[in-house]
N, C-alpha and C positions, 0 to 999 in steps of 0.2 A: 628670235622674236618674229612673230607672224605679222603679216601685213595689216591684219585687222585688230591687233592687240592695242589696248588703250594705254597711252602714256600720259601721265599727269605731271604737271610741273610742280604742283603743291599737294601735300597730303590733305585728305578730307576729314571732316569731323561731323558726326551725326548731330543734327540740331533740329528739334521739332519745336517751332515757334511761329508766332504770327508775323506776317510780312505784308507789304503793299507794293504793287508794281504799277507804274504810270507811264503809258506811252504818250507821246505828244498828241494833243487834241482829243484825248480820251479820258474819262474818269478813272481814278485809281481802282485797281482790282485788289480784293483781299486775296491773300495767298497763305500757304503754310510752307515753311522751309523743310527740306528733307536733309540736306547736308550743306556744309560751307567749306571754303578753303580761302587762302589768301588771294586766289585768282578769280573766285566767283562763287556761285551757289546754285543749288538745285532746289526747285520748289514745285508745289502743286498749285495750279491756277485754274479758275473755273472755265476759262476759254482759251483757245489756241492763240498764241502770240506769233506773229510773223518772224521767221528766221532772218537774222541780220538787223532787225530793228533795234534802235537804241532807246533805253528807257531809264527812268529813275526807279530805284528800288530802296526800300527801307525794311529792316527787320529787327526783331528783338532778340537779345541773347543774354544768358546769365553771366554775370561777372562779379566775383567777390560777394556773393550773397544778394546781389540786386540785379535788376534788369536794365540793360543799356540798349539804346537804339543806334544802329549803324546805317548810314546812308551812303549811296554811291550811284554813279551812272554805270550802266551795263549794256551789253549787247546780247540779244537772244541768239543762242547757239543752236538750240533745238527746242521743239515743243510737240510732244507726242501724246496721243490719247492714252490714258492709263485707267481704263474701266470707268466706273461711275464716279470716281474721285476727282476727275478733271484731267488736266494736261500736265504731264511731268515736263518741266521746262528748265533748261540749263541756261544760266546767265554767266557771261564773262565780264568781270569788272573792266571798264574802260577809263573811268576817272574816279578817284577816291581821294579826298583831301587828307592832310596829315593827321588831323584829329581822329577821323573815322578809321584811317588805316591803323593807327595806334590801338584803337579799341578792338578792331578786328584781330590784330596780332595778339592782344591780350586774351581775347576769347578763345583763340586757337591753341593756347598753351595747355 
């Protein structure tokens, strides 16, 4: 294994859906998910988010023929410019309650 190889704790699942991210003291930003895992998610946001900041995140996901909403607290791991689409932003879940964790686990199946 090389020093710069990525190691992921959880497998990822592609998910293209609506999301919202809210940092303390700022209005919520509309975002689009790219992929999710049990440990976090990647999304496109219109502005750069500061690395290390904690935020509220909510996103939609399909489950058993309907759309569910999952909510969690997360920390910004990275936020990099991705052309005209905005900023590709990685979030790591820091707090997720039992009900939302169960929904997330079901979405990941």
